[in-house]
N, C-alpha and C positions, 0 to 999 in steps of 0.2 A: 163903035158898039156902044150904045148907050147903056149906063149901068141901071140894074134893075131896081124897081122901087121897093124891092124887099133887100137891096144892099146894106141900107143905113139901120136896118132892123137888128138885134141881137137874134142868133142862131138859136134854135130850139134846144140843143145841148146846153148852151150856156143858159138859156132861163130853167130848163130842168135843174143842173146844178145849184143855181142861185136859189131856185124855190124851195130845194127839197127839206131845207130848214122850218119851212113853218109848222110843218105837223110834228117834227121832232123838238121843237121848243115847245110848242101847246102840250104834248105828251109830258115832257120831262118837268113843266110847271104843275100840272095835274098830280103826277107822281109824287112830287117833293110835297106839295099840299098834303097829299094822302100818308106821308111820312114813310113812303115806298122807294126813296130816292138811289136806293142800291141796286134797282134792276138796269143790267147791262143793257147798253142801247139796241144791241140787234134783241135781247129779251122781250121788249116791247112786242115786237113783230111775232114772236113765237109764243108768246103767252095771251097776247091779244086773238091769237088765230086762232089757238086751241080752245079758249073759252067763247071766243063771239062766233067763230065758222066752225068748229068742230075738227078744224085737221088734225093731223097728227104731228107730233114733232119732229119726225123725221122728214116727211113732206115739207114743212114749212122751214127747217134749216137749210133743205136743198133748195127751196126759191130764193134762199139769200145768196146762194151762190159762194158759199164758202169750201173749205177743204173738209173733208170727214174729221180730222183732228180739231177744226176749230169748232165744228158742229158739234162734236163730244165735249168740247171745253165749255161752250155755251150752255147744252143740257146740264153738264155736272155743275156748273155754278148757278144755276137756275135750282137745283134740286137742293144743294148745301144752303143758298139764301132763303129757303122756302118757297117759292113759286111755283113747284111742280114738284110732283112724286111718282116713284117709279113703283109699279107693281107687275106682280105676275100676269100675263095675259089668261083671262079666264077659259078660256077656248084651247089656248096652247100655253101650257105652263113653261116651254123651252122660250118662250118669248115676253119680253118686259113690254108693258104699255108705261106711257107717261101722262099722266093727267093733272089738272091745276089743284091747288090747295086753295084754301079759304084765301091766304094771301095771294095767290095767283088770281082768284075771282077779284078780289080788291084792286089788283092792279089792272085787270081789265076793264074794271069800271073807269076808272082813271084815264086809261088809254081811251076809252070809247068817248070820256067826255073831252079829251082834248080833241080828237077828231072831230068830233060834233062842233067843238068852237070854232075851227078853222073853217069847215064846212059851210057852217053859217055864215061866216064874214065874206067867203068867196061867195056866195049867193048872193048877199048885200052888193058886192063890188061887181059882179059879172051877171047876175039874173040867174034863174034855174036852167035856162035853155044854153047858156053862155057855161055854164058846169056842167053841164050833160055833153055840151059839145067837146069840153075839154076831158072827160071820161072817155068819149067814142074815140078822140085821138090819141089818147094815152094806150086805149085796148088796141088801136091797129097798130101802135108802135111794137106792144108786145107780141102781137101777129107777127109783123114782120122780124123781129128777133129770133121767134120760134122757128119761122121758116128757113132763115139764114143757120141758124144752128143744127136745124136738121138738114139742110143741105150741105155742111160742113162735117156733119156728124160729129159735134162737140155740144157741150155745155150743159147736157143732163145729167151725166154720171160722174161724179166729184167722190 
């Protein structure tokens, strides 16, 4: 049996693992330049998501796939370091909402600048069509993961 032409290419999981640091490094450099180097690594995802996309802290932390204890610790750290603040929910005083502070909004700007820098370089290297194909492929992988989790009944409740 002849070897596949793909056999000598790196696997997609290996490529995903090796490439994931591009955004992390770019974001970290922007945060340091803005004097916000104390933002914890997963904090960029939570703070950036709250400010940029209006996501809830709980939903964003769940998407990270960490335990409830780790999620609580991350939110506590972001509050203590001044990136987020807790407030009583205006509609239901028994609930607490988490919102970005001015420091959190500054961090979100730095995060967005880091993402834009990598996105811009990526488009220069592989074109707009290549970047869109990459997004499409990653979305397909997410769909596959969600289907597998649904079939196995795992992954959504932590």
